[in-house]
C-alpha positions as CSV (number, residue, x, y, z in Angstrom):
1,X,0.0,0.0,0.0
2,X,1.1,3.5,-0.9
3,X,1.7,6.0,1.9
4,X,2.5,9.6,1.6
5,X,3.9,11.2,4.6
6,X,3.1,15.0,4.6
7,X,5.2,17.2,7.0
8,X,6.4,20.8,7.6
9,X,9.6,20.1,5.7
10,X,12.2,17.3,5.2
11,X,15.7,18.0,6.7
12,X,18.7,16.2,5.4
13,X,22.5,17.0,5.6
14,X,22.2,18.9,2.2
15,X,19.4,20.9,3.4
16,X,15.5,21.0,3.3
17,X,13.9,19.2,0.5
18,X,10.2,19.4,0.1
19,X,7.4,18.3,2.5
20,X,6.6,14.8,1.4
21,X,7.8,11.4,1.2
22,X,6.0,8.6,-0.8
23,X,6.6,5.1,0.7
24,X,5.7,2.0,-1.2
25,X,6.0,-1.1,1.0
26,X,9.2,-0.9,2.7
27,X,11.0,1.5,0.3
28,X,10.9,5.3,-0.5
29,X,9.3,5.7,-3.9
30,X,9.6,9.6,-4.1
31,X,10.7,12.7,-2.2
32,X,9.4,16.2,-2.9
33,X,6.6,18.6,-2.5
34,X,3.1,17.2,-1.6
35,X,1.7,19.4,-4.4
36,X,3.9,17.6,-6.9
37,X,3.7,14.1,-5.5
38,X,0.0,13.8,-4.6
39,X,-1.6,14.1,-8.1
40,X,0.6,11.2,-9.2
41,X,-0.6,8.8,-6.6
42,X,-3.4,6.3,-6.5
43,X,-6.3,8.0,-4.9
44,X,-6.5,5.1,-2.4
45,X,-3.0,5.9,-1.0
46,X,-2.9,6.6,2.6
47,X,-1.9,10.2,3.7
48,X,-0.4,10.7,7.0
49,X,0.0,14.3,8.2
50,X,2.6,15.0,10.9
51,X,3.2,18.4,12.4
52,X,6.9,18.4,12.3
53,X,10.1,17.9,10.1
54,X,11.1,14.6,8.6
55,X,14.7,13.4,8.8
56,X,16.4,10.2,7.9
57,X,16.5,7.9,11.1
58,X,19.1,8.4,13.7
59,X,22.0,5.9,13.9
60,X,23.0,4.9,17.7
61,X,26.6,4.2,17.6
62,X,26.6,3.5,21.4
63,X,23.8,0.8,21.5
64,X,25.9,-2.0,22.6
65,X,26.7,-0.1,25.8
66,X,23.2,1.2,26.2
67,X,21.6,-2.1,26.0
68,X,24.2,-4.4,27.5
69,X,25.7,-2.2,30.4
70,X,22.5,-0.5,31.4
71,X,19.5,-2.0,33.0
72,X,16.3,-0.3,31.8
73,X,13.9,-0.6,34.7
74,X,10.3,-1.9,34.2
75,X,7.7,0.7,35.1
76,X,6.6,-1.7,38.0
77,X,10.1,-1.3,39.4
78,X,10.1,2.5,39.6
79,X,9.4,2.8,43.3
80,X,12.3,0.7,44.0
81,X,14.7,1.4,41.2
82,X,13.6,4.6,39.6
83,X,12.7,5.3,35.9
84,X,16.2,5.9,34.6
85,X,18.7,3.2,33.2
86,X,20.9,1.7,36.0
87,X,24.8,1.4,35.5
88,X,27.9,0.6,37.6
89,X,27.3,-0.4,41.2
90,X,23.6,-0.1,40.9
91,X,23.5,-2.5,38.1
92,X,25.9,-4.9,39.5
93,X,23.6,-5.1,42.7
94,X,20.7,-6.6,40.7
95,X,20.3,-10.1,40.3
96,X,19.8,-10.1,36.5
97,X,18.6,-13.3,34.7
98,X,18.7,-13.7,31.0
99,X,15.1,-13.1,30.9
100,X,15.4,-9.8,32.8
101,X,18.2,-8.7,30.5
102,X,15.9,-9.4,27.5
103,X,13.1,-7.3,29.0
104,X,15.5,-4.7,29.7
105,X,16.8,-4.6,26.3
106,X,13.4,-4.4,24.8
107,X,12.7,-1.3,26.9
108,X,15.9,0.2,25.9
109,X,15.0,-0.4,22.2
110,X,11.7,1.3,22.8
111,X,13.4,4.3,24.4
112,X,15.7,4.3,21.3
113,X,12.8,4.4,18.9
114,X,11.1,7.2,20.8
115,X,14.2,9.2,20.1
116,X,14.0,8.6,16.2
117,X,16.5,5.8,16.0
118,X,16.2,3.4,13.1
119,X,19.6,1.8,13.2
120,X,22.3,0.8,15.8
121,X,25.9,-0.4,15.7
122,X,26.4,-3.9,17.0
123,X,27.5,-6.7,17.6
124,X,25.6,-7.6,20.6
125,X,27.5,-10.4,22.6
126,X,24.9,-11.0,25.4
127,X,22.5,-13.6,24.1
128,X,19.4,-12.2,25.5
129,X,20.1,-8.8,24.4
130,X,21.1,-10.0,21.0
131,X,17.8,-11.8,20.7
132,X,15.8,-8.8,21.8
133,X,17.6,-6.6,19.3
134,X,17.1,-9.1,16.5
135,X,13.4,-9.2,17.1
136,X,12.9,-5.5,17.2
137,X,12.5,-3.4,14.2
138,X,15.8,-1.6,14.6
139,X,18.4,-2.3,12.0
140,X,21.9,-3.4,13.0
141,X,24.4,-1.6,10.6
142,X,27.9,-2.0,10.1
143,X,28.0,1.4,8.2
144,X,28.2,4.6,10.2
145,X,24.7,5.6,9.4
146,X,21.6,5.1,7.5
147,X,21.6,6.6,3.9
148,X,19.8,9.7,2.6
149,X,16.1,9.6,1.8
150,X,16.0,8.8,-2.0
151,X,14.0,6.6,-4.3
152,X,14.5,2.9,-3.6
153,X,16.2,3.5,-0.3
154,X,14.8,1.8,2.8
155,X,11.7,3.8,4.2
156,X,13.5,4.5,7.5
157,X,13.0,8.0,9.0
158,X,11.7,10.0,11.9
159,X,9.5,13.2,12.4
160,X,10.4,15.7,15.0
161,X,8.5,18.6,16.4
162,X,9.9,22.0,16.1
163,X,12.5,22.7,18.9
164,X,12.8,25.8,21.1
165,X,15.6,27.2,19.0
166,X,15.1,27.6,15.3
167,X,16.4,24.6,13.3
168,X,16.8,22.3,16.3
169,X,14.5,19.2,16.7
170,X,12.1,18.9,19.5
171,X,10.5,15.6,20.6
172,X,10.4,12.6,18.1
173,X,6.6,12.4,16.9
174,X,7.0,9.4,14.8
175,X,9.6,6.7,13.8
176,X,9.2,4.5,10.7
177,X,11.5,1.6,9.8
178,X,11.1,-0.4,6.7
179,X,7.7,1.5,6.0
180,X,6.3,0.5,9.2
181,X,5.2,3.0,11.9
182,X,7.2,1.6,14.9
183,X,6.8,4.4,17.4
184,X,4.1,7.2,17.6
185,X,4.1,9.9,20.5
186,X,0.8,9.7,22.2
């Protein structure tokens, strides 16, 4: 199914390019202005409108550390452990089974998605963490970052609200990986 994502603008390293991305399955079909792209689409194409700026997805080079050397507490543990990830002595004081590590990694991946991350660096050596990452939508890339938004490229991107300073991103509104909406701010 074709989907067109209409935004305030598209930001890439080489500047702003239009305000719409057409996604066909898991790939970008076209990038440009909504006015030039919409008439060429099937009238049944889904239109998603986001009040923000679209960018290629973030690449997290420190994902191994974030997921294997941090414990992301379950919300039910907040009274005892707090809501922020635990490291160092606090982490060493926990009795972490493989199951708990896997759950922690899934919560960590969700936090990454909520920040517009679509790809991470690996490899993950802890079996439970590796399994959690493999089952998640994030891509493990050897390259330093995802490529630009271009026809036939993977449909991996994020939409950010306008920040407090001109040109700086605010909160991530949406993360899309392989054409699938994997995070949407409530």
